[in-house]
Predicted model as a PDB file, atoms N, CA, C, CB and O in Angstrom, pLDDT in the B-factor column:
MODEL        1                                                                  
ATOM      1  N   UNK A   1     114.404  75.529 103.131  1.00 82.00           N  
ATOM      2  CA  UNK A   1     112.974  75.182 103.485  1.00 82.00           C  
ATOM      3  C   UNK A   1     111.797  75.329 102.697  1.00 82.00           C  
ATOM      4  CB  UNK A   1     112.669  75.805 104.473  1.00 82.00           C  
ATOM      5  O   UNK A   1     111.017  74.378 102.645  1.00 82.00           O  
ATOM      6  N   UNK A   2     111.511  76.556 101.970  1.00 83.00           N  
ATOM      7  CA  UNK A   2     110.988  77.568 100.949  1.00 83.00           C  
ATOM      8  C   UNK A   2     110.636  75.975 100.275  1.00 83.00           C  
ATOM      9  CB  UNK A   2     112.227  79.001 100.040  1.00 83.00           C  
ATOM     10  O   UNK A   2     109.747  75.124 100.322  1.00 83.00           O  
ATOM     11  N   UNK A   3     112.350  76.277  99.450  1.00 85.00           N  
ATOM     12  CA  UNK A   3     111.957  75.333  98.128  1.00 85.00           C  
ATOM     13  C   UNK A   3     111.317  73.903  98.287  1.00 85.00           C  
ATOM     14  CB  UNK A   3     113.269  75.040  97.314  1.00 85.00           C  
ATOM     15  O   UNK A   3     110.510  73.397  97.508  1.00 85.00           O  
ATOM     16  N   UNK A   4     111.971  73.183  99.776  1.00 90.00           N  
ATOM     17  CA  UNK A   4     111.244  71.711  99.846  1.00 90.00           C  
ATOM     18  C   UNK A   4     109.710  71.768  99.933  1.00 90.00           C  
ATOM     19  CB  UNK A   4     111.736  70.870 101.178  1.00 90.00           C  
ATOM     20  O   UNK A   4     108.901  71.060  99.333  1.00 90.00           O  
ATOM     21  N   UNK A   5     109.413  73.069 101.079  1.00 88.00           N  
ATOM     22  CA  UNK A   5     107.481  72.794 100.618  1.00 88.00           C  
ATOM     23  C   UNK A   5     107.126  73.741  99.299  1.00 88.00           C  
ATOM     24  CB  UNK A   5     106.110  73.516 102.192  1.00 88.00           C  
ATOM     25  O   UNK A   5     105.954  73.958  98.988  1.00 88.00           O  
ATOM     26  N   UNK A   6     108.062  74.194  98.675  1.00 88.00           N  
ATOM     27  CA  UNK A   6     107.535  74.599  97.113  1.00 88.00           C  
ATOM     28  C   UNK A   6     107.367  72.893  96.261  1.00 88.00           C  
ATOM     29  CB  UNK A   6     109.080  75.860  96.123  1.00 88.00           C  
ATOM     30  O   UNK A   6     106.429  72.620  95.512  1.00 88.00           O  
ATOM     31  N   UNK A   7     108.242  72.155  96.530  1.00 91.00           N  
ATOM     32  CA  UNK A   7     108.571  71.373  95.215  1.00 91.00           C  
ATOM     33  C   UNK A   7     107.224  70.231  96.100  1.00 91.00           C  
ATOM     34  CB  UNK A   7     110.764  70.685  94.821  1.00 91.00           C  
ATOM     35  O   UNK A   7     106.538  69.634  95.271  1.00 91.00           O  
ATOM     36  N   UNK A   8     106.833  69.914  97.655  1.00 89.00           N  
ATOM     37  CA  UNK A   8     106.238  69.251  98.048  1.00 89.00           C  
ATOM     38  C   UNK A   8     104.870  69.811  97.241  1.00 89.00           C  
ATOM     39  CB  UNK A   8     106.456  69.165  99.429  1.00 89.00           C  
ATOM     40  O   UNK A   8     104.430  69.059  96.371  1.00 89.00           O  
ATOM     41  N   UNK A   9     104.275  70.892  97.439  1.00 91.00           N  
ATOM     42  CA  UNK A   9     102.767  70.517  96.736  1.00 91.00           C  
ATOM     43  C   UNK A   9     103.104  70.965  95.044  1.00 91.00           C  
ATOM     44  CB  UNK A   9     101.175  71.686  97.572  1.00 91.00           C  
ATOM     45  O   UNK A   9     102.300  71.682  94.448  1.00 91.00           O  
ATOM     46  N   UNK A  10     104.392  70.452  94.353  1.00 92.00           N  
ATOM     47  CA  UNK A  10     103.772  70.090  92.994  1.00 92.00           C  
ATOM     48  C   UNK A  10     103.908  71.898  92.316  1.00 92.00           C  
ATOM     49  CB  UNK A  10     101.771  69.260  93.214  1.00 92.00           C  
ATOM     50  O   UNK A  10     103.163  72.506  91.548  1.00 92.00           O  
ATOM     51  N   UNK A  11     105.211  72.326  93.024  1.00 89.00           N  
ATOM     52  CA  UNK A  11     105.241  73.968  92.231  1.00 89.00           C  
ATOM     53  C   UNK A  11     104.131  74.532  92.397  1.00 89.00           C  
ATOM     54  CB  UNK A  11     105.440  74.085  90.618  1.00 89.00           C  
ATOM     55  O   UNK A  11     104.047  75.308  91.445  1.00 89.00           O  
ATOM     56  N   UNK A  12     103.232  74.624  93.008  1.00 91.00           N  
ATOM     57  CA  UNK A  12     102.552  75.590  92.798  1.00 91.00           C  
ATOM     58  C   UNK A  12     102.426  77.177  93.512  1.00 91.00           C  
ATOM     59  CB  UNK A  12     101.637  74.982  92.852  1.00 91.00           C  
ATOM     60  O   UNK A  12     102.337  77.369  94.725  1.00 91.00           O  
ATOM     61  N   UNK A  13     102.443  78.242  92.464  1.00 91.00           N  
ATOM     62  CA  UNK A  13     102.659  79.032  92.210  1.00 91.00           C  
ATOM     63  C   UNK A  13     101.896  79.360  93.655  1.00 91.00           C  
ATOM     64  CB  UNK A  13     102.480  79.373  90.891  1.00 91.00           C  
ATOM     65  O   UNK A  13     102.619  79.512  94.639  1.00 91.00           O  
ATOM     66  N   UNK A  14     101.093  79.423  93.738  1.00 93.00           N  
ATOM     67  CA  UNK A  14      99.648  79.589  94.851  1.00 93.00           C  
ATOM     68  C   UNK A  14     100.833  79.953  96.615  1.00 93.00           C  
ATOM     69  CB  UNK A  14      98.253  77.234  94.949  1.00 93.00           C  
ATOM     70  O   UNK A  14     101.233  80.865  97.338  1.00 93.00           O  
ATOM     71  N   UNK A  15     100.884  78.199  96.405  1.00 92.00           N  
ATOM     72  CA  UNK A  15     101.898  78.188  97.540  1.00 92.00           C  
ATOM     73  C   UNK A  15     102.977  78.896  97.763  1.00 92.00           C  
ATOM     74  CB  UNK A  15     102.360  77.217  97.638  1.00 92.00           C  
ATOM     75  O   UNK A  15     103.194  79.189  98.939  1.00 92.00           O  
ATOM     76  N   UNK A  16     103.771  79.280  96.900  1.00 91.00           N  
ATOM     77  CA  UNK A  16     105.167  80.229  96.873  1.00 91.00           C  
ATOM     78  C   UNK A  16     104.865  81.375  96.983  1.00 91.00           C  
ATOM     79  CB  UNK A  16     106.044  80.233  95.701  1.00 91.00           C  
ATOM     80  O   UNK A  16     105.653  82.191  97.461  1.00 91.00           O  
ATOM     81  N   UNK A  17     103.766  81.670  96.603  1.00 93.00           N  
ATOM     82  CA  UNK A  17     103.535  83.599  96.452  1.00 93.00           C  
ATOM     83  C   UNK A  17     102.938  83.583  97.961  1.00 93.00           C  
ATOM     84  CB  UNK A  17     102.031  84.448  94.876  1.00 93.00           C  
ATOM     85  O   UNK A  17     103.230  84.546  98.671  1.00 93.00           O  
ATOM     86  N   UNK A  18     102.215  82.671  98.440  1.00 93.00           N  
ATOM     87  CA  UNK A  18     101.929  82.949  99.776  1.00 93.00           C  
ATOM     88  C   UNK A  18     103.274  83.023 100.899  1.00 93.00           C  
ATOM     89  CB  UNK A  18     100.916  81.832 100.157  1.00 93.00           C  
ATOM     90  O   UNK A  18     103.565  83.989 101.605  1.00 93.00           O  
ATOM     91  N   UNK A  19     104.029  81.608 100.819  1.00 92.00           N  
ATOM     92  CA  UNK A  19     105.023  81.856 101.652  1.00 92.00           C  
ATOM     93  C   UNK A  19     105.723  83.118 100.696  1.00 92.00           C  
ATOM     94  CB  UNK A  19     105.960  80.422 102.013  1.00 92.00           C  
ATOM     95  O   UNK A  19     105.251  82.788  99.608  1.00 92.00           O  
ATOM     96  N   UNK A  20     106.208  83.844 100.527  1.00 93.00           N  
ATOM     97  CA  UNK A  20     106.802  85.000  99.911  1.00 93.00           C  
ATOM     98  C   UNK A  20     106.346  86.242 100.639  1.00 93.00           C  
ATOM     99  CB  UNK A  20     106.449  85.074  98.429  1.00 93.00           C  
ATOM    100  O   UNK A  20     107.048  87.079 101.206  1.00 93.00           O  
ATOM    101  N   UNK A  21     104.739  86.187 100.487  1.00 95.00           N  
ATOM    102  CA  UNK A  21     103.835  86.902 101.128  1.00 95.00           C  
ATOM    103  C   UNK A  21     104.377  87.024 102.582  1.00 95.00           C  
ATOM    104  CB  UNK A  21     102.468  86.274 100.995  1.00 95.00           C  
ATOM    105  O   UNK A  21     104.704  88.139 102.988  1.00 95.00           O  
ATOM    106  N   UNK A  22     104.503  85.782 103.495  1.00 92.00           N  
ATOM    107  CA  UNK A  22     104.420  85.605 104.639  1.00 92.00           C  
ATOM    108  C   UNK A  22     106.187  86.422 105.214  1.00 92.00           C  
ATOM    109  CB  UNK A  22     104.020  83.858 104.835  1.00 92.00           C  
ATOM    110  O   UNK A  22     106.511  87.183 106.126  1.00 92.00           O  
ATOM    111  N   UNK A  23     106.939  85.713 104.068  1.00 92.00           N  
ATOM    112  CA  UNK A  23     108.613  85.919 104.819  1.00 92.00           C  
ATOM    113  C   UNK A  23     109.201  87.923 104.425  1.00 92.00           C  
ATOM    114  CB  UNK A  23     110.171  84.310 103.576  1.00 92.00           C  
ATOM    115  O   UNK A  23     110.137  88.674 104.699  1.00 92.00           O  
ATOM    116  N   UNK A  24     107.487  87.950 103.406  1.00 94.00           N  
ATOM    117  CA  UNK A  24     107.947  89.839 103.346  1.00 94.00           C  
ATOM    118  C   UNK A  24     107.397  90.130 104.717  1.00 94.00           C  
ATOM    119  CB  UNK A  24     106.986  91.103 101.887  1.00 94.00           C  
ATOM    120  O   UNK A  24     108.315  90.529 105.435  1.00 94.00           O  
ATOM    121  N   UNK A  25     106.545  90.094 105.186  1.00 93.00           N  
ATOM    122  CA  UNK A  25     105.692  90.538 106.562  1.00 93.00           C  
ATOM    123  C   UNK A  25     107.301  89.858 107.772  1.00 93.00           C  
ATOM    124  CB  UNK A  25     103.481  89.266 106.766  1.00 93.00           C  
ATOM    125  O   UNK A  25     107.743  90.546 108.692  1.00 93.00           O  
ATOM    126  N   UNK A  26     107.670  88.925 107.529  1.00 90.00           N  
ATOM    127  CA  UNK A  26     108.693  88.643 108.753  1.00 90.00           C  
ATOM    128  C   UNK A  26     110.239  89.784 108.669  1.00 90.00           C  
ATOM    129  CB  UNK A  26     109.239  86.713 108.559  1.00 90.00           C  
ATOM    130  O   UNK A  26     110.963  90.125 109.604  1.00 90.00           O  
ATOM    131  N   UNK A  27     110.348  90.177 107.093  1.00 91.00           N  
ATOM    132  CA  UNK A  27     111.246  90.904 107.004  1.00 91.00           C  
ATOM    133  C   UNK A  27     111.073  92.713 107.195  1.00 91.00           C  
ATOM    134  CB  UNK A  27     111.675  90.431 105.829  1.00 91.00           C  
ATOM    135  O   UNK A  27     111.952  93.553 107.388  1.00 91.00           O  
ATOM    136  N   UNK A  28     109.231  92.915 107.020  1.00 91.00           N  
ATOM    137  CA  UNK A  28     108.965  93.865 107.836  1.00 91.00           C  
ATOM    138  C   UNK A  28     109.262  94.198 108.755  1.00 91.00           C  
ATOM    139  CB  UNK A  28     108.303  93.941 108.017  1.00 91.00           C  
ATOM    140  O   UNK A  28     110.010  95.166 108.896  1.00 91.00           O  
ATOM    141  N   UNK A  29     108.741  93.455 109.793  1.00 86.00           N  
ATOM    142  CA  UNK A  29     108.563  93.769 111.332  1.00 86.00           C  
ATOM    143  C   UNK A  29     109.901  93.163 111.904  1.00 86.00           C  
ATOM    144  CB  UNK A  29     107.090  93.016 112.080  1.00 86.00           C  
ATOM    145  O   UNK A  29     109.945  93.349 113.120  1.00 86.00           O  
ATOM    146  N   UNK A  30     110.828  92.605 111.497  1.00 86.00           N  
ATOM    147  CA  UNK A  30     112.106  92.485 111.486  1.00 86.00           C  
ATOM    148  C   UNK A  30     113.128  93.637 111.423  1.00 86.00           C  
ATOM    149  CB  UNK A  30     112.267  91.753 110.584  1.00 86.00           C  
ATOM    150  O   UNK A  30     114.197  93.542 112.025  1.00 86.00           O  
ATOM    151  N   UNK A  31     112.874  94.496 110.850  1.00 87.00           N  
ATOM    152  CA  UNK A  31     113.424  95.884 110.135  1.00 87.00           C  
ATOM    153  C   UNK A  31     112.691  96.743 110.778  1.00 87.00           C  
ATOM    154  CB  UNK A  31     113.256  96.109 108.514  1.00 87.00           C  
ATOM    155  O   UNK A  31     113.222  97.854 110.811  1.00 87.00           O  
ATOM    156  N   UNK A  32     111.211  96.647 111.548  1.00 84.00           N  
ATOM    157  CA  UNK A  32     110.738  97.107 111.894  1.00 84.00           C  
ATOM    158  C   UNK A  32     111.584  97.673 113.124  1.00 84.00           C  
ATOM    159  CB  UNK A  32     109.796  96.554 111.809  1.00 84.00           C  
ATOM    160  O   UNK A  32     111.973  98.804 113.418  1.00 84.00           O  
ATOM    161  N   UNK A  33     111.722  96.261 113.796  1.00 80.00           N  
ATOM    162  CA  UNK A  33     111.613  96.365 115.105  1.00 80.00           C  
ATOM    163  C   UNK A  33     113.383  96.296 115.300  1.00 80.00           C  
ATOM    164  CB  UNK A  33     110.529  95.099 115.847  1.00 80.00           C  
ATOM    165  O   UNK A  33     113.870  96.269 116.431  1.00 80.00           O  
ATOM    166  N   UNK A  34     113.925  96.282 114.514  1.00 81.00           N  
ATOM    167  CA  UNK A  34     115.441  96.871 114.599  1.00 81.00           C  
ATOM    168  C   UNK A  34     115.625  98.394 114.531  1.00 81.00           C  
ATOM    169  CB  UNK A  34     116.301  96.314 113.402  1.00 81.00           C  
ATOM    170  O   UNK A  34     116.274  98.862 115.467  1.00 81.00           O  
ATOM    171  N   UNK A  35     115.023  99.565 113.277  1.00 83.00           N  
ATOM    172  CA  UNK A  35     114.749  99.828 113.229  1.00 83.00           C  
ATOM    173  C   UNK A  35     114.355 101.140 113.993  1.00 83.00           C  
ATOM    174  CB  UNK A  35     114.652  99.135 112.937  1.00 83.00           C  
ATOM    175  O   UNK A  35     114.614 102.232 113.487  1.00 83.00           O  
ATOM    176  N   UNK A  36     113.679 101.030 115.306  1.00 79.00           N  
ATOM    177  CA  UNK A  36     112.512 101.604 114.929  1.00 79.00           C  
ATOM    178  C   UNK A  36     112.771 103.248 115.605  1.00 79.00           C  
ATOM    179  CB  UNK A  36     111.123 100.638 115.554  1.00 79.00           C  
ATOM    180  O   UNK A  36     112.010 104.209 115.725  1.00 79.00           O  
ATOM    181  N   UNK A  37     114.025 103.061 115.917  1.00 71.00           N  
ATOM    182  CA  UNK A  37     114.736 104.259 117.227  1.00 71.00           C  
ATOM    183  C   UNK A  37     114.071 104.254 118.284  1.00 71.00           C  
ATOM    184  CB  UNK A  37     114.758 105.889 116.938  1.00 71.00           C  
ATOM    185  O   UNK A  37     113.555 105.292 118.699  1.00 71.00           O  
ATOM    186  N   UNK A  38     113.935 102.890 119.028  1.00 66.00           N  
ATOM    187  CA  UNK A  38     113.739 102.503 120.196  1.00 66.00           C  
ATOM    188  C   UNK A  38     115.099 102.648 120.803  1.00 66.00           C  
ATOM    189  CB  UNK A  38     113.128 101.209 120.241  1.00 66.00           C  
ATOM    190  O   UNK A  38     116.201 102.198 120.488  1.00 66.00           O  
ATOM    191  N   UNK A  39     114.716 103.350 121.687  1.00 67.00           N  
ATOM    192  CA  UNK A  39     116.199 102.880 122.695  1.00 67.00           C  
ATOM    193  C   UNK A  39     115.960 103.163 124.481  1.00 67.00           C  
ATOM    194  CB  UNK A  39     117.826 104.144 122.124  1.00 67.00           C  
ATOM    195  O   UNK A  39     115.428 103.991 125.220  1.00 67.00           O  
ATOM    196  N   UNK A  40     116.994 101.455 124.594  1.00 62.00           N  
ATOM    197  CA  UNK A  40     116.943 100.606 125.744  1.00 62.00           C  
ATOM    198  C   UNK A  40     117.312 101.942 126.766  1.00 62.00           C  
ATOM    199  CB  UNK A  40     118.116  99.123 125.702  1.00 62.00           C  
ATOM    200  O   UNK A  40     117.932 102.997 126.636  1.00 62.00           O  
ATOM    201  N   UNK A  41     116.548 101.248 127.863  1.00 63.00           N  
ATOM    202  CA  UNK A  41     117.408 102.034 128.705  1.00 63.00           C  
ATOM    203  C   UNK A  41     117.140 100.921 129.857  1.00 63.00           C  
ATOM    204  CB  UNK A  41     116.967 103.789 128.996  1.00 63.00           C  
ATOM    205  O   UNK A  41     116.150 100.334 130.293  1.00 63.00           O  
ATOM    206  N   UNK A  42     118.777 100.934 130.172  1.00 58.00           N  
ATOM    207  CA  UNK A  42     119.250  99.426 130.971  1.00 58.00           C  
ATOM    208  C   UNK A  42     118.998  99.991 132.710  1.00 58.00           C  
ATOM    209  CB  UNK A  42     121.447  98.861 130.550  1.00 58.00           C  
ATOM    210  O   UNK A  42     118.808 101.177 132.983  1.00 58.00           O  
ATOM    211  N   UNK A  43     119.027  99.301 133.354  1.00 59.00           N  
ATOM    212  CA  UNK A  43     118.171  99.684 134.939  1.00 59.00           C  
ATOM    213  C   UNK A  43     119.558  98.624 135.530  1.00 59.00           C  
ATOM    214  CB  UNK A  43     115.825  98.900 135.301  1.00 59.00           C  
ATOM    215  O   UNK A  43     120.095  97.647 135.009  1.00 59.00           O  
ATOM    216  N   UNK A  44     119.730  99.117 136.428  1.00 57.00           N  
ATOM    217  CA  UNK A  44     121.273  98.791 137.564  1.00 57.00           C  
ATOM    218  C   UNK A  44     120.697  97.969 138.324  1.00 57.00           C  
ATOM    219  CB  UNK A  44     122.061 100.115 138.647  1.00 57.00           C  
ATOM    220  O   UNK A  44     121.437  97.150 138.869  1.00 57.00           O  
ATOM    221  N   UNK A  45     119.285  97.904 138.607  1.00 56.00           N  
ATOM    222  CA  UNK A  45     118.884  96.970 139.972  1.00 56.00           C  
ATOM    223  C   UNK A  45     119.154  95.769 139.130  1.00 56.00           C  
ATOM    224  CB  UNK A  45     117.095  97.072 140.774  1.00 56.00           C  
ATOM    225  O   UNK A  45     118.140  95.100 139.332  1.00 56.00           O  
ATOM    226  N   UNK A  46     120.026  94.975 138.175  1.00 53.00           N  
ATOM    227  CA  UNK A  46     119.071  93.356 138.204  1.00 53.00           C  
ATOM    228  C   UNK A  46     120.779  92.340 138.036  1.00 53.00           C  
ATOM    229  CB  UNK A  46     117.429  93.050 136.136  1.00 53.00           C  
ATOM    230  O   UNK A  46     121.709  93.143 137.963  1.00 53.00           O  
ATOM    231  N   UNK A  47     121.170  91.142 137.984  1.00 51.00           N  
ATOM    232  CA  UNK A  47     121.911  91.010 138.917  1.00 51.00           C  
ATOM    233  C   UNK A  47     122.253  89.887 137.957  1.00 51.00           C  
ATOM    234  CB  UNK A  47     121.462  90.941 140.425  1.00 51.00           C  
ATOM    235  O   UNK A  47     121.405  88.995 137.947  1.00 51.00           O  
ATOM    236  N   UNK A  48     123.827  89.619 136.724  1.00 48.00           N  
ATOM    237  CA  UNK A  48     123.280  87.851 136.608  1.00 48.00           C  
ATOM    238  C   UNK A  48     123.065  88.821 135.081  1.00 48.00           C  
ATOM    239  CB  UNK A  48     121.447  86.796 137.899  1.00 48.00           C  
ATOM    240  O   UNK A  48     123.250  90.005 134.796  1.00 48.00           O  
ATOM    241  N   UNK A  49     122.467  87.325 134.154  1.00 52.00           N  
ATOM    242  CA  UNK A  49     122.821  87.552 132.966  1.00 52.00           C  
ATOM    243  C   UNK A  49     121.415  88.304 132.268  1.00 52.00           C  
ATOM    244  CB  UNK A  49     123.354  86.157 132.327  1.00 52.00           C  
ATOM    245  O   UNK A  49     121.449  88.488 131.051  1.00 52.00           O  
ATOM    246  N   UNK A  50     120.593  88.593 132.780  1.00 56.00           N  
ATOM    247  CA  UNK A  50     119.142  89.431 132.689  1.00 56.00           C  
ATOM    248  C   UNK A  50     119.575  90.984 133.020  1.00 56.00           C  
ATOM    249  CB  UNK A  50     117.841  88.810 133.983  1.00 56.00           C  
ATOM    250  O   UNK A  50     120.155  91.662 133.868  1.00 56.00           O  
ATOM    251  N   UNK A  51     118.954  91.067 131.881  1.00 61.00           N  
ATOM    252  CA  UNK A  51     118.956  93.197 131.452  1.00 61.00           C  
ATOM    253  C   UNK A  51     118.048  93.391 131.748  1.00 61.00           C  
ATOM    254  CB  UNK A  51     119.033  94.076 129.920  1.00 61.00           C  
ATOM    255  O   UNK A  51     117.276  92.459 131.518  1.00 61.00           O  
ATOM    256  N   UNK A  52     117.403  94.645 132.449  1.00 64.00           N  
ATOM    257  CA  UNK A  52     116.330  94.891 132.933  1.00 64.00           C  
ATOM    258  C   UNK A  52     115.995  96.022 131.833  1.00 64.00           C  
ATOM    259  CB  UNK A  52     116.379  95.203 134.462  1.00 64.00           C  
ATOM    260  O   UNK A  52     116.675  97.041 131.948  1.00 64.00           O  
ATOM    261  N   UNK A  53     114.976  96.001 130.696  1.00 64.00           N  
ATOM    262  CA  UNK A  53     114.537  96.669 130.132  1.00 64.00           C  
ATOM    263  C   UNK A  53     112.918  97.490 129.992  1.00 64.00           C  
ATOM    264  CB  UNK A  53     114.948  96.108 129.466  1.00 64.00           C  
ATOM    265  O   UNK A  53     111.789  97.010 130.096  1.00 64.00           O  
ATOM    266  N   UNK A  54     113.283  98.628 129.771  1.00 67.00           N  
ATOM    267  CA  UNK A  54     111.910  99.141 129.728  1.00 67.00           C  
ATOM    268  C   UNK A  54     110.780  98.292 128.517  1.00 67.00           C  
ATOM    269  CB  UNK A  54     112.125 100.831 129.341  1.00 67.00           C  
ATOM    270  O   UNK A  54     110.851  97.762 127.408  1.00 67.00           O  
ATOM    271  N   UNK A  55     109.955  98.530 129.379  1.00 67.00           N  
ATOM    272  CA  UNK A  55     108.343  98.345 128.334  1.00 67.00           C  
ATOM    273  C   UNK A  55     108.829  98.692 126.568  1.00 67.00           C  
ATOM    274  CB  UNK A  55     106.762 100.006 128.969  1.00 67.00           C  
ATOM    275  O   UNK A  55     109.589  98.199 125.734  1.00 67.00           O  
ATOM    276  N   UNK A  56     108.100  99.561 126.638  1.00 69.00           N  
ATOM    277  CA  UNK A  56     108.322 100.552 125.389  1.00 69.00           C  
ATOM    278  C   UNK A  56     109.550 100.109 125.266  1.00 69.00           C  
ATOM    279  CB  UNK A  56     108.178 102.232 125.512  1.00 69.00           C  
ATOM    280  O   UNK A  56     110.032 101.203 125.557  1.00 69.00           O  
ATOM    281  N   UNK A  57     110.786  99.237 125.028  1.00 70.00           N  
ATOM    282  CA  UNK A  57     112.004  99.021 124.244  1.00 70.00           C  
ATOM    283  C   UNK A  57     111.276  97.270 124.050  1.00 70.00           C  
ATOM    284  CB  UNK A  57     113.866  99.375 125.238  1.00 70.00           C  
ATOM    285  O   UNK A  57     111.622  96.643 123.049  1.00 70.00           O  
ATOM    286  N   UNK A  58     110.450  96.709 124.900  1.00 71.00           N  
ATOM    287  CA  UNK A  58     111.227  95.317 124.419  1.00 71.00           C  
ATOM    288  C   UNK A  58     109.319  94.497 123.972  1.00 71.00           C  
ATOM    289  CB  UNK A  58     112.568  94.231 126.305  1.00 71.00           C  
ATOM    290  O   UNK A  58     108.910  93.369 124.248  1.00 71.00           O  
ATOM    291  N   UNK A  59     108.692  95.483 123.335  1.00 73.00           N  
ATOM    292  CA  UNK A  59     107.310  95.373 122.834  1.00 73.00           C  
ATOM    293  C   UNK A  59     107.798  95.043 121.515  1.00 73.00           C  
ATOM    294  CB  UNK A  59     106.273  96.695 122.966  1.00 73.00           C  
ATOM    295  O   UNK A  59     107.154  94.165 120.941  1.00 73.00           O  
ATOM    296  N   UNK A  60     109.254  95.774 120.602  1.00 75.00           N  
ATOM    297  CA  UNK A  60     109.505  95.466 119.110  1.00 75.00           C  
ATOM    298  C   UNK A  60     110.287  94.490 119.056  1.00 75.00           C  
ATOM    299  CB  UNK A  60     110.063  96.491 118.293  1.00 75.00           C  
ATOM    300  O   UNK A  60     110.375  93.792 118.047  1.00 75.00           O  
ATOM    301  N   UNK A  61     110.906  94.309 120.021  1.00 72.00           N  
ATOM    302  CA  UNK A  61     111.253  92.439 120.386  1.00 72.00           C  
ATOM    303  C   UNK A  61     110.820  91.719 120.159  1.00 72.00           C  
ATOM    304  CB  UNK A  61     111.282  91.813 121.333  1.00 72.00           C  
ATOM    305  O   UNK A  61     110.978  91.029 119.152  1.00 72.00           O  
ATOM    306  N   UNK A  62     109.808  91.542 121.352  1.00 74.00           N  
ATOM    307  CA  UNK A  62     108.520  90.574 121.192  1.00 74.00           C  
ATOM    308  C   UNK A  62     108.214  90.342 120.295  1.00 74.00           C  
ATOM    309  CB  UNK A  62     107.469  90.795 121.584  1.00 74.00           C  
ATOM    310  O   UNK A  62     108.432  89.211 119.860  1.00 74.00           O  
ATOM    311  N   UNK A  63     107.558  91.277 119.559  1.00 75.00           N  
ATOM    312  CA  UNK A  63     106.613  91.152 118.025  1.00 75.00           C  
ATOM    313  C   UNK A  63     107.979  90.477 117.015  1.00 75.00           C  
ATOM    314  CB  UNK A  63     105.868  93.224 117.230  1.00 75.00           C  
ATOM    315  O   UNK A  63     107.782  89.403 116.447  1.00 75.00           O  
ATOM    316  N   UNK A  64     109.457  91.256 116.841  1.00 73.00           N  
ATOM    317  CA  UNK A  64     109.996  90.407 116.374  1.00 73.00           C  
ATOM    318  C   UNK A  64     110.480  89.239 116.786  1.00 73.00           C  
ATOM    319  CB  UNK A  64     110.562  90.817 116.012  1.00 73.00           C  
ATOM    320  O   UNK A  64     111.544  88.998 116.216  1.00 73.00           O  
ATOM    321  N   UNK A  65     110.139  88.378 117.566  1.00 73.00           N  
ATOM    322  CA  UNK A  65     110.541  87.023 118.270  1.00 73.00           C  
ATOM    323  C   UNK A  65     109.409  85.890 117.737  1.00 73.00           C  
ATOM    324  CB  UNK A  65     110.495  87.206 120.118  1.00 73.00           C  
ATOM    325  O   UNK A  65     109.478  84.767 117.238  1.00 73.00           O  
ATOM    326  N   UNK A  66     107.983  87.111 118.243  1.00 74.00           N  
ATOM    327  CA  UNK A  66     107.015  86.000 117.841  1.00 74.00           C  
ATOM    328  C   UNK A  66     106.585  85.556 116.420  1.00 74.00           C  
ATOM    329  CB  UNK A  66     105.881  86.311 118.409  1.00 74.00           C  
ATOM    330  O   UNK A  66     106.048  84.495 116.102  1.00 74.00           O  
ATOM    331  N   UNK A  67     107.051  86.931 115.390  1.00 69.00           N  
ATOM    332  CA  UNK A  67     106.990  86.565 114.330  1.00 69.00           C  
ATOM    333  C   UNK A  67     108.270  85.648 113.529  1.00 69.00           C  
ATOM    334  CB  UNK A  67     106.658  87.671 113.856  1.00 69.00           C  
ATOM    335  O   UNK A  67     108.029  85.310 112.370  1.00 69.00           O  
ATOM    336  N   UNK A  68     109.428  85.303 114.049  1.00 69.00           N  
ATOM    337  CA  UNK A  68     110.528  84.602 113.706  1.00 69.00           C  
ATOM    338  C   UNK A  68     110.423  83.416 114.286  1.00 69.00           C  
ATOM    339  CB  UNK A  68     111.682  85.196 114.001  1.00 69.00           C  
ATOM    340  O   UNK A  68     111.310  82.679 113.854  1.00 69.00           O  
ATOM    341  N   UNK A  69     109.589  82.771 115.250  1.00 63.00           N  
ATOM    342  CA  UNK A  69     109.209  81.737 115.223  1.00 63.00           C  
ATOM    343  C   UNK A  69     108.063  81.068 115.458  1.00 63.00           C  
ATOM    344  CB  UNK A  69     109.765  81.442 115.623  1.00 63.00           C  
ATOM    345  O   UNK A  69     108.021  79.846 115.313  1.00 63.00           O  
TER     346      UNK A  69                                                      
ENDMDL                                                                          
END                                                                             
């Protein structure tokens, strides 16, 4: 997709640089969310497919999903 957008804008180095900055930001947020050392505490009061997580454990994952989507 990056190559298509780059080609669509006439191989502009400014567009490529902007997309590289956004990609680097996405990767850094993803690494922070995955390796930040937050431990998930699972509560046993939920049933089915849902897993109860504490608020502190959910914040990095919500930021990760926000940046990826």
